[in-house]
N, C-alpha and C positions, 0 to 999 in steps of 0.2 A: 545373784549371778546375772550378768547381762545376757539377754536372750538374742542369739545371733540369727534373727529372722529377717532383717532388713539390710541388704547389702549397701544401702545408702550410709549406714553407720560405718561400715568398713571404709567407704570412700572418704568419709569425714576424718576418720582416724589416719588414713593415708595422707590426706592433705595436711593435717596438723603435724604429721611426721616431718613434713618439709618445712614447717614454720607456723607460728601463731597466725590466726586468721579469724574473721568474723563471718557469720553465715552468708551474708550477701556476697562477700568476696569468694567464699567457698563455691557458691552456686555459679558465679561468673567464671571461675577457674574450670569447673567441671564442664561448662558449656564451651569454653574456649578449646578445651581438649577433646570435645565431642564425646565425653564420657556419659552424657545423659542417655545414650543408647545402651549403656551397660548397666546403669542403675536408674531406677525410677525417681526422677527428680521433680519436686515442686517445693515452693518456699514453705508451705504449711508443714509438710512432712519433714523438711530439713530442720526446722526449728524444733519439732517434736523429737527428732532423733538426737539433736544436740542436747536437749534437756534430759533425755534418757541417759546419754553418755555422761553427762554432768552428775546426775543422780547416783550413778554407779561408780563415780570416782575415776572415770577413764579420761575425762578432760576437766580442765579447770578454767575459771575466768581469770584472765591475766591483766585486764584493763579495759578501757573504752576508747573509741575514736569518734570524732564528730566531723561530718562533711557539711560545711556551710551551716544552713539553718535546719538541717535535718536532725532527727533525734540521734542521740549517741548510740553507737553500736558496741555491743560487748564483744571483746576479742577473747578467743579461747586458745588454750595451749594443751599439749598432750602430757599426761601424767605418766609416771613409770608403769602404773597398772595399765594405762591405755596402750603404751608401747608393747607390753607383753601380750595384751589382748589382740592387738593388730597382728602380731607375728603368729600367735596360736591360731587365729581365725584364718589367716592366709594358708598356713600349713594344712589345716583341715580342708579348705576349699580346693587346694591344688592336688593334694595326695589322695583324697577319699572321694571316689565317685558316689554321687547321690542320685536317686531316682527323681526325675523332674516330670512334670505333666504338661508338656506343650499342647496348646490348643490344636495345632495342625495334626499331631499324631492321633488325637482323639477323633478328629474328622476322618483321617485315613482308615482308622479301625472300622469305621462304618460306611466307607465309601460305596460298598456294594449295594447299599440301600438306595443309591441314586441310579437312574437309568444309565447304561454304559456311555451313550453319546454325550449326555450332559456331564458326567464325571470327567470324560476325556477333555471336553471343551473347558471345563473349570480348571483342570490341571494345566492345560495349555495357557490359559489366561494367567494362572499363578506363575508359570515359567517366565512369561513376559514381564510380570511385575518384579520378579526376582532379578531378571536381567537389568531392570532399571535400578534396583537397589545396588547391584554390583557396580554399575556405572557411577552411582553417587558415592559409593564407598571408595572407589578408585580416585575420584576427584578430591575427597577429603584426605585420603592418604597422600596425594600429591601436594595438597596445601600444607599439611603438617610437615612433610619432609622439606618443603620449601621454606618453612620457618626455622630450619636448622635444628629441629628436635631430633634426637636419636630414635631409632626404630623402637627401642625398649620403652620409650615414653608413650608410645601408642600401640603397643604390641597386641592389645585386645582387639584392635581394628583388624589386624592380620587374622586373628582367630575368627572374627565375625565374617570376614571375606571367605575364609575356608568353609565355614558352616553354611553360609548362604549359597556358595557355589555347589556344595554337596547336595543341598536341598533342591536347588535348581536342576542339577543333573538327575536326581532321583525322579523328580516330577516329570521331566522330559522322558525318561526311560519308561515310566508308567504309562504316560499318554501315548507314546509311540508304540509300545508293545501292545497296549489294548487296542489301538486303532488298527494294527495289523492283525488283530484277532489271535494273538499268540500268548495271551496272559492265561496262566493256569486257572481253570475254573470259569473261563469266560462264557462258555456255552451255558452253564448253569446260571451265571449272572444275567445273560441275555434272556433266558427263559423265565427267570424270576420276575422280570418286568413285562412279560406278556400277560394278557388278561387272565387266562386260566391258571397259570402257575402262581401269579400274584394272589389270586383269590384263594387258591388252595393253601398257600402259606399263611394267609391271614386266618383262614378257617381253622387250620391246625393249631395256630398259636392261641386262638380264642378257646378251642376245645381243651388245650393244655391248662389254661388258666381256670376254666370252669371245672375241669375234672379234678 
């Protein structure tokens, strides 16, 4: 059974659903569509994924092409099993929420370990960076629309914009609320980073470990 652990495999099946292709062409198409932001793409992993799909009978070699003096490239096509896997995988991803572990959420969980002023400044810096990402995404969206591609062809970009905007708004809310001193538990947070309180917390933790 094929292990659905790398969404690059899903992208490959999706491309082959459109037509036969070789890995170099697949990578070029993904980059042209700016989908390398949705799946982790590099040539080494792409060839590994294609080999795994081939091993499980989800794709098949249908021929070769040669460009000038370059080595021949194997062209792959989608099998009936690959088409079924593509549809089942998509149904699973769309319908069933799965717990993911984003790095930022891990940092947010422990943000109280940073001094308040530093945490606020870092969040404000992140908000500026996210504003830049939103601007870049808007430019990509305009470029894709200008190519005559329908919105459905790059709908994941709309999702990415919505998620980035939501994160930017949350980060701004946190920074603004904390800067006004209105964040719940902020007095404890501030005291935690004063000398006496920080020392007491460390001593208590050490005693708990020793005890």
